[in-house]
N, C-alpha and C positions, 0 to 999 in steps of 0.2 A: 606127380611125384612129390613127396613131402619129406623134409629132413627135420628131425626133432632131436634135440640134445637134452638129456635129463641128467642133472648133476645132483648127487645126494651122498651124504656120509652114512645114510641109513641103508646098510647092505641088505637087510631083509625087505625093505621097500623096493629096492632095485630088483631083487630076485623075484618078488611077487609081481611087479609090473611086467618083467620079462617073461615069466611063465604064464601068467593069466592072460596076457595079451597075445599069447602064442607067437612070440617074436623069434623063436628059434629059426635060424636061417635068414632072418630079415633084419636083424639088429646085431650090433657088436657091443660087447661089454669091455670097457677099458678102465682099469684101475689107475687113478691119479693119486699116487701115494705121497707120503712125506719125503723130504729130501734124504738122499743117502748121505753118509758121513762126509764124503768129499764135497758134495754140493753144499751141505750145511756149513762146512768150514769156509768155503768161498763166499757164501752169503754173509757170514758173520765178519769176515775180513773187510767187506765193503762198509761195514758199520764200525770199523776200527776197534773191535774188541781185542784185548790183549790175549796172549796165549793161555793164561790161567782162566780168564773169563770164558774163552772159547771152549776149553776142555770141560769146564763146569757146566756150561750151557748144553753142550752136546750130551754129556753124561746124564743130565737131569731133564732136558727138554726133548732130546732126540733130534728129529728133523722136521717137526711140525711148524710150518711157516707162521701160522696164526699165533702160536705160543711164543715164537721169537719176537713178535711185535711188542707184546706186553713187557717182555724182559728187556729188549733193547732200549725202550723209552724210559726205563726205570733207572733212577740214580744208583740204587743198591740192587744189582742184578741177583745176587745170591738170596737176599731177603725176599725179593719178588718171586723167585722160583719156590722158595720154602712156603710162601703164602699160597701160591697156586696149588702146591701139593696138599697143603693143609686144608684148603677149601674143598678140593676134590675128595679128600679123605672124608671130610664131614658130610659131603653130599652122598657118598656111597654108604656111609654109616647110617644116614637117615633112611635110605632105601631099605637097608637090612633091618634096622630097628622097626620101621613101619610094618614090614612083612612079619617080623617076629611077634610084635605086640598086637597088631590089628588084623593080620592076615591079608591076603591079596589073591584076587582071581585075575586070570588073564584069558582073553578070548582068542582062540585059535580055530580057524575054520568053523566059525559060528558055534563053538562049544566052549563052555567055561572050564578052566583048569585051575586047580589050587597051586599057588606058588609056595614052594617049600623053602623055609629059611635054611634048613640043613643042606639042601641041594645047592642053594645059592653060595653058601660057604664052601662046599666041596668044589664048586666051579671056580671060585676065586682062588682056592688053594692050589689049583693046577698051575697058577701063574707065580707061585712062590719062588721057583727056581728056573722058570721057563718064560719065554716071551711069546710063544705061540703053541697052540695045541691043535689036534685034529678035531673036527666037528663031532666025531663019535665019542669024544672024551667028556662031553658036557651034555646034560639033558636039555631037551628042546625048550622046555619052559624057562629054565635059567638063562639059556642062550638068548631067548627073545626078550626077557626082562633086561638083561645087560646090554644087548644091542639097542633096544628101544630107549635106553637111558644114556646112550653114547659112551658106555664104559668099555664095551667090547665091539669088535668089528669082525664080520664074517667075510672072508675072501673066498668066494665060491670057485673061482678059477684055480686057485692054488690049493683049495680044500684045507684051509686053516682058519682058526679063530685066534685073534690076537687083540691086544689092547688097542683102544682107539687113539691113544697117545702115550708117550713116555710118562707124562705127568700122571695119567691114569694107572699105569703099571706101578709107579712108585707109590701112589696112593693106596692101591690094592695091597702092596707089600707092607705098608705102614699098618694097615688094618690087620693083616695076618699076624704081625708081630704082637699085637694086643690081644688077639684071640688065641687061646692055647688049646681049645678043645676041637680044633679042626682036624 
């Protein structure tokens, strides 16, 4: 008997391992997600954030523990969060610009597929006013691009696609404000 634990934030990888290794009935999938709001508040209390800081952090970071670390050790928490959102916006912009200007191919099941800039924008636009969507609301190619770059996350158990972090969601929304032709 062998026990193996595989941890990954790459939901497509986990799904691929699970299905290709024919683990149905032999393995369990367990989502270890971000803190809920109550847990996030308790966590932040331990680091002695004041009420205003706590509200701002939760509104902009959500419950992602790794993002809390950067913020909590910063002297100016608001500025740190703004920089995190700005950096992620720039990273997402670079992906979009690269696809638009240079084109991109992605391999799925040993076949090359062209990545569509327009489809990427349509996919991001789904998050303009929502935090999660159904998998059938996004094309497979865009989903794989955004999951592969840790922008989006597929929760196969709940059958949803959502942002990988609150920072990513806010970065997506920043980009959408600047793009008017979506």
